[in-house]
C-alpha positions in Angstrom: 9.9 -44.4 5.9 7.9 -42.8 8.7 8.6 -39.3 10.1 8.9 -38.5 13.7 7.2 -35.5 15.3 10.5 -33.7 15.0 10.5 -34.2 11.3 13.4 -36.7 11.2 13.3 -40.1 9.6 12.3 -43.0 11.8 11.6 -46.7 11.3 8.1 -47.5 10.0 5.6 -48.0 12.9 4.0 -51.4 13.6 0.3 -51.7 12.8 -0.7 -51.3 16.4 1.5 -48.3 16.8 -0.1 -46.7 13.8 -3.5 -47.3 15.2 -2.5 -45.7 18.5 -1.0 -42.8 16.7 -4.2 -42.2 14.7 -6.4 -42.5 17.8 -4.3 -40.1 19.8 -4.3 -37.6 17.0 -8.1 -37.8 16.5 -8.8 -37.5 20.2 -6.3 -34.6 20.5 -8.0 -32.8 17.6 -11.4 -33.2 19.3 -10.1 -32.2 22.8 -8.2 -29.2 21.5 -11.3 -28.0 19.6 -13.5 -28.5 22.7 -11.1 -27.4 25.5 -8.2 -25.6 23.9 -4.6 -26.7 23.5 -4.2 -26.9 27.2 -6.6 -29.9 27.3 -5.5 -32.7 29.6 -3.1 -35.1 27.9 -4.1 -37.8 30.3 -7.7 -37.5 29.2 -6.6 -37.6 25.5 -4.7 -40.8 26.2 -7.6 -42.3 28.1 -10.1 -41.5 25.4 -7.7 -43.0 22.8 -7.6 -46.2 24.9 -3.9 -46.0 25.6 -1.7 -45.1 28.6 0.0 -41.7 29.0 3.3 -43.4 28.3 2.2 -44.3 24.8 1.1 -40.8 24.2 4.5 -39.5 25.2 6.3 -42.1 23.0 4.5 -40.7 20.0 4.4 -37.0 21.1 7.2 -36.2 23.6 5.8 -32.7 24.3 2.5 -30.9 24.2 3.9 -28.8 21.3 4.8 -32.0 19.4 1.1 -33.0 19.7 -0.1 -29.6 18.7 2.2 -29.6 15.7 0.8 -32.9 14.5 -2.7 -31.7 14.9 -2.0 -28.5 13.0 -0.2 -30.2 10.1 -3.3 -30.6 8.0 -4.0 -26.9 8.2 -0.4 -26.1 7.4 -0.6 -28.2 4.2 -3.8 -26.4 3.2 -2.2 -23.0 3.9 0.9 -23.8 1.8 -1.3 -25.0 -1.0 -3.3 -21.8 -0.9 -0.2 -19.7 -0.9 0.9 -21.4 -4.2 -2.5 -20.7 -5.7 -2.3 -17.0 -4.7 1.3 -16.6 -5.9 0.1 -16.0 -9.5 -2.4 -13.2 -8.5 -2.3 -9.9 -10.3 -3.2 -8.3 -7.0 -0.2 -9.4 -4.9 -1.0 -7.3 -1.8 -4.6 -8.5 -1.7 -3.4 -12.1 -2.2 -1.0 -11.7 0.7 -3.7 -10.3 3.0 -6.1 -13.0 2.0 -3.5 -15.6 2.9 -2.8 -13.9 6.3 -6.6 -14.1 6.9 -6.5 -17.8 6.2 -3.8 -18.2 8.9 -6.0 -16.3 11.4 -8.9 -18.6 10.6 -6.9 -21.8 11.1 -5.1 -20.6 14.2 -8.4 -19.7 15.7 -9.7 -23.3 15.4 -7.9 -24.3 18.6 -7.9 -22.0 21.6 -4.3 -21.4 22.7 -2.7 -22.3 19.4 -2.2 -18.7 18.3 -0.4 -17.9 21.5 1.8 -21.0 21.2 2.7 -20.1 17.6 3.6 -16.5 18.7 5.8 -17.7 21.6 7.8 -20.2 19.3 7.8 -18.1 16.1 11.7 -17.8 16.1 12.4 -21.0 18.1 13.7 -23.6 15.7 14.1 -26.1 18.5 10.4 -26.1 19.2 8.2 -28.9 17.7 6.0 -26.1 16.4 8.8 -25.1 14.1 7.3 -27.7 11.8 4.4 -25.3 11.5 6.1 -21.9 11.7 9.0 -22.6 9.3 7.1 -23.7 6.2 4.4 -21.1 6.8 7.1 -18.4 7.0 8.7 -19.6 3.8 5.3 -19.6 2.0 4.4 -16.2 3.2 7.8 -14.8 2.3 7.1 -15.6 -1.4 3.8 -13.7 -1.3 5.4 -10.8 0.5 8.3 -10.5 -1.9 5.9 -10.5 -4.9 3.9 -7.7 -3.3 7.0 -5.7 -2.5 8.3 -6.1 -6.0 5.0 -4.8 -7.3 5.4 -1.7 -5.1 2.2 -2.5 -3.2 3.8 -3.3 0.1 6.4 -1.3 2.0 10.0 -2.6 1.7 10.5 -2.5 5.5 7.8 -5.1 6.2 9.2 -8.5 7.2 7.5 -11.9 7.1 8.4 -12.5 10.7 6.5 -9.3 11.7 3.5 -10.4 9.6 3.4 -13.8 11.1 3.5 -12.4 14.6 0.8 -9.9 13.6 -1.5 -12.5 12.3 -1.1 -14.7 15.4 -1.8 -11.6 17.5 -5.0 -11.0 15.6 -6.0 -14.6 16.0 -5.3 -14.3 19.8 -7.3 -11.1 20.0 -10.2 -12.7 18.2 -10.0 -15.7 20.5 -10.3 -13.5 23.5 -13.2 -11.6 22.1 -15.7 -14.3 21.1 -18.6 -11.8 21.3 -17.1 -9.8 18.4 -16.9 -12.1 15.4 -15.9 -9.3 13.1 -12.9 -8.2 15.1 -10.3 -10.3 13.1 -11.7 -8.9 9.8 -11.4 -5.3 11.1 -7.9 -5.8 12.3 -6.9 -7.4 9.0 -8.3 -4.3 7.2 -6.1 -2.1 9.3 -3.2 -4.3 8.5 -3.9 -3.9 4.7 -3.8 -0.1 5.1 -0.6 -0.2 7.1 1.2 -2.4 4.5 0.8 0.1 1.7 3.7 2.4 1.0 3.3 6.1 1.8 3.8 8.7 -1.0 7.1 9.7 0.6 8.4 6.1 -0.2 8.3 7.0 -3.8 5.8 4.3 -4.7 2.1 4.0 -4.7 -0.3 1.1 -4.7 -2.4 0.4 -7.7 -6.1 0.9 -7.6 -8.0 -2.0 -6.1 -5.0 -3.5 -4.3 
């Protein structure tokens, strides 16, 4: 059974509908990479060889199309979080994963801002991206907190917003390719407990 852009079961698509869906997704991926996520939907439909009505039948909103385009990256990020879950340096693993989010969000201009604006909006089509990423990151965060290498008052929602903000800052400063890395380094320092918390981070983490 096929899945709709909202993540609910639908009837399987006909062969021509599947072809149109694939063309639209491919053209959207190219257009978003070239022009950002505010690229013209009419142009995407035209380049896919279909009418704008067909685009909207598959993707009722711009966010639905963005969510579909970003799903491949979401899958990769979830897979990476599972690989990092067994790390003996849980704080470093968490920060590495946050860095991967920054990298993926930066592939399409405008995506980071959209993810930020819908971070807690379960009604948005982008919840298909935000929700599983938040769950994957929560596992890494809990492991780091249990190891005493991340402060207990840090929440996954704050970290997701922070990484999207870093991606947005990097997007707006294309002449400074090291900006995201520097900001992530500051994040790492801020995550560690202070001596007054009664915990300390192990050497190298």
